[in-house]
N, C-alpha and C positions, 0 to 999 in steps of 0.2 A: 435621638442623639447617636445611636450606633450607626445608623445609615449615613448620617452626615460625616462622622469621623471616618468611616470606611471610604466614603467618596473622596475626602481630603487626602487620605493615605494613597488611594488609587491615583489621584491626580499628581501627587508629589513624586511618585515613582515612574510616571509615564516617560520621562526623558532618559531614564537609565536602562539597565539590562532588563528590568521587569517589562518596560514598555516595548523593548525590541522583541522579547520572547512572546509577549501577548500579541503583538502584531503578527508574528509568524504563525502562532497557533490559531488566531482568529482568521487569518487569511488563507491557511492551507486548505486545499480541496483536492478531490480526486479527478485527475485529467483523463478523459476518455476519448480524446482525439488529439493527435500530435501533428506538427508540421514535419516534413520529411528530412530537413537538413540536420546533420549530426551536431552534437554538442562538441565544441573543441576539447581535445584531450586535456589541456591544462585546466579547463573548468571542471571536467569530470574528476580529475585528480584532487582538486580543491574540495569538491563534494565528499570524496572518499576520505580525505584527511579529517574533515569535520566529523563524519560518521564514526571514524575509528576511535574517537574520544568517548564513545559510549561506555558507561560503567557496566561491570559484570560481576557475578559472584566470584569472590576471591581473585578477581582480575583474570579470569580464565580466558576471556575474549574468544568465545567458542564459535563465532561466525566465520564461515568461509564463503566467499562470494565469487560466483561465475558471472562475468560482465561482458556483454557483447557490444560490438560496433561494426558498422559497415557490412561487408558480406557475411560476417559471423552472425549478425542479427537476422539477416535475410534467410540464411540456412536454417537457423533455429525456428524462425517463424513458419517457414514452409513445412518443415519436418513435423513440427508440433501440430499444426493444423491437420495435416494428413493423418497423424496418429490419433488425434481426438475424434476424427470422423469414423474411425473403425474399431477403436479399443475402448474398454470401460475404464472409468477412473480407478486409480490405485494410490491413494495418498499414504504417506508414512504416518501421519497423525490423523486419527479418525475425525471426520467432519461431524457436526451435530446431526443426530438422527432427525430432530425436529426443532422448531422454534415455537415456543408457547408464550402466552401472556404478553408482557410488554416487549419482549424480544421479538416476537412475531410482529407486533404492531410497528415497531421501529423499522424492522426489515422491510415490511410491506410499504411503509411510507416512503422509504428510500427508493424502492423499486418503482412505485407509482410515479415519483418525480422523474426518474430516468425515462420511463416509457412515455410520459406526457411530453417531455422535452423532445422526444423523437417521433411523436405522433403515432406511437404503437398502441393500438387498442388493447384493452385488458384481456380480451378473448382471442387475440391474434397470436396463437401459439407459434406459428412459423416466424413471425416477426420477432418474438421473444427469443426463439432459438438462434436466429441470425445475430441478435445482439449478444447472446451468450458466447457465440463463436468469436465475437470481436475481442474477447479476453485473450483468445489464443492467437489472434492476429496482432496482439500486443497494442491494440488501438492505434496501429500504424507508427508506433514509436521507433526511433532510430537506435534505441538502446534498451537492454533489459538486464537487471541484476537478479540473479537467483541466489537466495540466501540459504545456506545449509549449515548443519552442525553435525557432530559425531554422535552416533547412537548411544555410546557409553555415558555421555553427559546427561542423558535423561531429559526429563521435562524442564529442568532449570536451564539446561543448555538452550532449549527452545525459547524459554522466557527471555533469556539474555538476547537472543536473536530478535525477539520482539522489540526490545529496547533499541537495538541497532536499527531496525526498520524505522522506528520513530525518528531517530537521529538523522537517518538518510533522508526521510521525507522533509524534515525541517531544513536540512542543509540544502536540498533541492529548491525549496521555497525561497530560501535566503538568496539564492543565485538566480532567481527569476525563471526557474525551470518548472515544468509540469511533471507530475509523477502520479502513478496509479499503483497502490499496493494491491497485490493480487494473490489471494489464497488459491484461486483457480489454477494457477501455474503449478502449485504443489500437488494438485490432485492427480497428476501423472508423473509421480516421483520416479518410478523405474525408467521411464523414457528420459527424464532429465539426467539421471545418472549415466545412462548409456550414451546419450548425445554428447555429454561433456567428459566422458571417460572417468567418472567418479567411482571411488570404491564403494562396496556394498554397505559399509558402515556409516556412510554419509546420509543424513536425513534431510530432505528438502522441506524447509519451513514455509517459504513464501517467495514471491517474485515481486519486482518493482519495474514496471515499464516507465521510461522517463525520456524527456527531451523538451523541445520547445513547444508550448501548448498552442493549439489552434483555437484562439479566443473567439473566432467568428462562428465556430460551429455550435449549434444549439445544445448539443449534449454537454457542453462545458458551461452552460448558462445557469444551472441550478445549484443550490447549496443546501446541504442537509443541516438539520437543527441539532442542538445538544440539550439534554435535560438540565434543569437547574441543579445546583449542588446538593440541596437537601434530599433529592431522590436517590443519591448515590452515597451520601455520607451520613453516618449516625454519630452524633456527639454524645460523649459520656462524661458529664461534668463531675466535679469533685463532690 
């Protein structure tokens, strides 16, 4: 009975906001190859207006975004790639030292799907490194957004930026754009600050490369799975 009622409720809501949000969430994916043509400024501004509606703690709206287009994207791409080839990572927020258990398994499954799509053998270290560098080539995207916050706002400023990133990704999806959320871009935070002339108290949270997706490229052909709700949620009944 419970399954039947849930199905009826699910169907009843499909035509409204629930259905629209479900379609966006189910359809969103990480684009790792873009077409070169830029997104019209009007479309980018529509995306940004949607993302700006993100909720935040006490409405602090702590995100500050550096957004590139045209020659600005090309300068950043070239300079970042040169920097990455010669300098070690220096993120503002420490990356995990290791992934264990289910987190390791999920991460590996995603990586195997990526490498299989590109015919990169699992023992091909050079091929894997070349694919890693694609992060810093922005996957050929015509635009990138670097999301930052102020150091004084602490971890919750970064959490709010995470909410902003999700809004940004869903807004891009709603406009037919491809997007790639990239912690990799935050791994060279001092370079990002220097390149964009940001003050020292600005912390780099993540980047999003975005544009028109190249749907014919095999790297954009795979989709990652999600765990069922019971693996993430524990009910505490009365």
